[in-house]
N, C-alpha and C positions, 0 to 999 in steps of 0.2 A: 453091745457096750456103749455106754454113754462116756463121751470124752468131756473135759473142762479143764482148761489150763489155769495155772497158778501162779500167776506174776506177782513177785514180791514188791509191793508198793513202797517200801520204806526208801529204797534207793531214789524214788522220784520225790519223795518228801526232802531227802539230803539234797538233791538237786535243786529244789526251790530255795531251800535254806542257804545253800551256796552262793547261788546268784544274789540273793537279797542281803547277804551278809555285808557285801560291798555293794549297795544297790547303785551308789552314785557313778561308780567305777564300770560296773555291768552296763548302766544304761548309756555310756558312751562308746560302748564297745563297737567298732565299725566292721561292716560285711562288705567284702568284695564280691560284687556279681557279674559274672560273665555276660556281657550283651552282644557280644561277637565272638562265636567259638572259633571261626577261621583265624582271626587275627590275634585272637586272646584278649581283645580289649574289654576292660571291664569298668562298672561304675560302684562308686564308694558310696554305701547307704549305712545309717545307723542300725545297729541289728537288734535294738531293744524290742521293737514291736514284735519281731518274728522270734524273738526268745520267750516273750510272754506268751504268744500264741503257741509256741511250742509246748511250753510247761503246762498250759490248760489242756490243749488237746492229749498230750501224755496221760495226764489225770485223769481226763473223762474216758478216753479210749481204752486204757489199760483197765480200769475199773468195768468198762463194758465187757471186755473181753473176759475177764475173770468170771462174770455172771453167765457167759454164754455157754449153753450145753449143746453139745453136738451128737448127731445120731440118735435123736430120741424116738426115731419112728415116724416122725411127722412127716418126711419127704420120702415117697416111694422110687422116685427116679432122681430127677436132679436134685443134687444136695445143696438147696439154697442155704441151708445153715452154715456150709463149709465156704460157700462163695462169701458169705457175710464176714465169716472170721478171716478170709484171706484179704479182704478190701481194707477191713479195720487194722489187721496185723500190719499191712503196709504203710497205713498212717504212722503207727508207731515207729516203725523203721525209718521211714522218711524223716520223721522229727530228729531222730538219734543221728541220721545222716547230716542234716542241717547242723545241728549242735557240732559234730565233728568239723564241718567247714568253718563255722563261726569262730570256735576256740582253737583251730589249728592242731587238730588231735593226731597224733600218727596211728593210722588204723590199717596199715597195708596187710598186717597178719590176719586180721579177722576179716578183712575185705576179699582176701584171696584163698581163704581156707576151702576146704573141700572135704573135710572129714565127717560132716552130719549126712549129707546126701549121698556122698560119694558118687558124683556124676561129672566128671572131668569134661565129658563132651568129645565130639569127633576130633576137635583140634586140640585136645589135653589141656585147655587154657580155661574149662568152665571153673565156676566155684559155687560154694552153697549160695552166696548172694546172685549169682546169674540164675542159678537152677530155680530159685526161690521165684524171681521174676518171670521166669518162663512158664513155671506152674501157674502164677496167679494170671498171667496174659491169657493162657489156654483155658483157664478154667472160669474165670470171672470178667476179665477185662476186655479182651479180644478174642473170644471164642470162635467167630466167625471167621478171622483172619489172623492168625499168630505167625509173623513173619520177621521178626527182628531177633530171633534167638537161632541162627542158624547152626550153631553146634550141637543143639539139641533136636532139630527138626529134620525130618525125613524128607522134606521136599521144600520148594520155595516158600511155601505157606501150608499152614495146617489149620484145620477147624476141629473144634469140640461142640457135639451136640448136647452133651450132658457129661457131668461128674455123679456117679452113684455110689452110694455105701455097698460095702461088700457084706451082704447078709449070709453067705456061703451058699446061695442057692443055686447060683449060676455058674460061678467058677469056685467050687468049694475047695480047690486044694491049694488055693492062693492065700496067704497069711497076710496081705495087706489090708488096710482098714477103708481105701476107695480106691476107685478106678476113674481115670479120666479117659474116656472113650474118644478117640481121635481119628479124623479121617486126613488122609495124607494126599487126597488128588492125585494118584498113581494106578496106572492101568493094572489090573490083575492083583491090586493090592487093595483091600476093602478098607482096613482099619488096623488100628494098632491100639492097644491098653496100656496107660501108665499107671504103675502101681505107685499109690500113695500112702505112706505110713505117717499116721498123726503123730507117732512120737518124736518122728524127725522134724514135722513141721513145728511142733511144739519147741524142741530142743534149740531149732534155728531163731524163734523168737526169744526164747529166754536167753540165748547168748548176747543177742543184741541190747537187750535191756540192761543185763549186768554190765555191757561195756560202758553203760554209764559212769561207772565207778572211775574208768579212765578220763572221761570227759571231766569229772569232778577234779582230778588231778590238774588237768590243764586249765581250769576255770580258776583254781587257787593260785598256779603259778603265774596266770595272768595278773590277777590282782596282785600278787605280791611284787611282781614286777613294776606295776604303776606304783603301788605304794612306796618302793624303795627309791624309785626313780624321783618322785615328788619330795620324800623325806630328805635325800639328799641335795635338794635345791633351796638355797637359802632364801628365806622370805625376810625382805629388809625390815628392820626395827624402826621405831619412831625417830631415833636419832639419826637416822640416814637420809632424812627427808627436811626440807626446809620448813614444812608446817604439817600439822596433824592431817588436814584435809587430803594432801598430797599422799600420806600414809595410807589414809582409808581407800583412797582410789586404787592404789596399788594392792592393797589387800583383796578389793573387789576383783580385780584382774587375776590375781593369783586364785581366788575360789573359782573362778569360771574356767580357768585353765586345769584346774585340779577336777572338779567337779561336773563341768560343762555348763550349758547356757541354762540349764534348767536349775541351777543353784539359786536357793531362793535368797537372794541378797538383801540385807538391812542397811549396807553402807551408803546407799543413796539417801536414805530416810535420815541417817545420822548426820550426814553431811548437811541435808536441809535444815537440821536442827542447829547445827553449827554456824551456818549461814543465815539463820533467822534473826532478823532484828525484833526483839520483843517490843511490842507497843507499849505495854503497861509495866511500869517499874515495879509494882508490886510482884510481879511473876517472874522477874530476873533471876533472884536468888535461888527461889525454888526450881526454875528450870536447869540452873547450874548443878543442883543436886541431882537431877535425873540423868544430865549429861555427864556428871563424873561417874555414876552408875553404869552408863553405857560403856564409858572408857574402860573401866573396871571390867566389864564383861567382855571387852574386844581384846583384852589381854589373852583370855583364855581361848578366845576364837582364832586368835594368832597361833596360839599352840596347837589348836586343833588342825588348823591348815597344814602347819609345818610337819605335825606328826602325823597326819592323815588318818586321826581317829577323834571320835567324840567321846571314847571311853576313860573314865578317870576324871577326878578333879581339877588336874591339871590342864584337861582339854574342855570341860564343859563348865566349869565354875560351880558345881553343884555338889554341896557337902551333904546336904539333907534331901533326899528325893523320894518321890512316891514310888511304890512297889510297882515294877513292870511299866515304867513309864521312862521314855527316854526323851531327853530334852537337853538345852544347854541355857546358861543363864540369860545370854544374850536373845535367845529366842523367847523366853519368859518376859524380858524387858520390852521386846517389840510387840508380843502379843500379850497384854497385862491382863490379867485375871485373878482377882484376889479370892473368888470363890464365895463371896458374901451374897447375903439375900438380895440386896439392892443390885448387884452386878448381874444376878441371875434374871430378876425381874425385868430389867432393861437391856436384856441381851439383844434383842431386836433393834433397839434405838442405836446401840454400839456397832451393831453390824452394819447400818446403813450410815452411820457417819463415816465409816471406811471409803465412801465414796468421794470425800473431800481430799484424800490421800493420792488420787490420780486424777486423770481427765476421764472422768466417768460421764460427761455430758451435763448439759444443764438441768434437765429435768430431774437426774439422780441427785444433783447437788442441792437442788431446791429441796427435795425431800429430806437429804440429809440434814438441811439447817432446821426443818421443821422437827425432825427427831431430836436434834441436837438442844432446841429451845426448850422441849419437854424435859430435858435433863438439867437444865439450868439450877434448881433448887438444890439437886445432889452436887453437881460440879463446883458451884461457886462456893462450897464449903471449903475449897482447896485452891482454887484460881479464880482470876477475875477477866471476864470475857470484855470489859469495857476498853474501848478503843482497839480491839482486836480487828486486824486487816487481812484479808485473804483466806483462801480456803486452807492453805497450809497452816498459817498460824491457828485457826480455830481447831484444826485437828490436832496440832502440836500441844495446844493446851489441854484437851480431852486426855490426851495421852498422858500430860504431867500430871492430871488430876487423878488419873486412875494409878499412877505409881505412886504417889502421896497416899492414895486409899489403901494399895497393897501394904504399905508399912504399918498400917493401923490393924492389918488382919493376918490370920495363920494361913500362910501359903508360900510357895516357892521362892517368891521374890523377898518377902521380908525374912525367911528363913536364912536366905544365902547371901543377902547385902550385908557388908560389914556393918558392925554397931558403931559407926564412927559419924559426927557431925559433917563430915565431907559429902556424906550420901543422905543424911536424914536431917528432919527439922529439929527431931528431939531424939535421945537415946532410949533405948527400950529399957 
């Protein structure tokens, strides 16, 4: 009889969706790793890398197990297909155990259950989990010396030369699917046979995968706790500061506390614009339009940080949006893209001009200026580079030109910036 497990992968899809639903919060989940078992001393790590590795391993390994056929007749003595199954099944179980630790899931009931294998051991403290570990050690991990499962051993250590499928020819009266042949190193006792039932092994794996539903509850509870905590913490408004720049610095601080150091902050850029002394008076009024638009967008960003959500107009400033495209007005004003033919044609140039917005090195900045000069015929329809000083002013003027260009094209910026002269050179 051929055996093949059927693990429902839907719950793994739900796991990934649940983690990613509040990705910024998941990203900052901490994990306490014991570094000294005797003292209980631990070290705190960010758990995100481990969470990502677990999700990928679960997806791939479960898919592999679902396709793996056992007892096909390929192996006459050692059941290498079973060894393969046990080793990969253990990866799935270990992944789930780690998620339990990371998200503080109460698992004592499933961890101590013994109703699948019904093997309490010599001290009656055995469990399904411990018996599975014993089988795996004996069959595939430590077949030459299994010595850490005393309650199931008949001596200080046991050895297993092979595990064999029960084809009914040797021990025909047994109803098990496999035998683990075990040498116990005792005088006058040659060996023992451990009966293995695939239905029990499969059930053990399935119950552990199904336990992910409990993990999902803990993940959701964790997300909600963080969200409620920050929603209840007031973010100061502009009128609570002496100046607007101090307000922006506080917003930046709040954003990083709520979403971690990986939060893609745009506030330093906006502060730079506010502190910039525009060299050419022709650009000053135009720059004020762009700054007004940014301030308008920041009102929604403030709401988003306070509400811990980017969903809805009040949090993202987007009335008209593209289908299946999540963004915010502030994001669009920072990464300006009209979608026009000229914007597409010179996308490489605009990409390299980004070098002027940070300390990218002299070589990169020299290349950025070369690419910038190639764009003068287009950009100088909107701004003047005459008298411009320093890398950031050149970069800011490019951004200003792109903003004004957006207001001439069908795009998210033009669709969502109010039709007022506070933001535009002319009304639509």
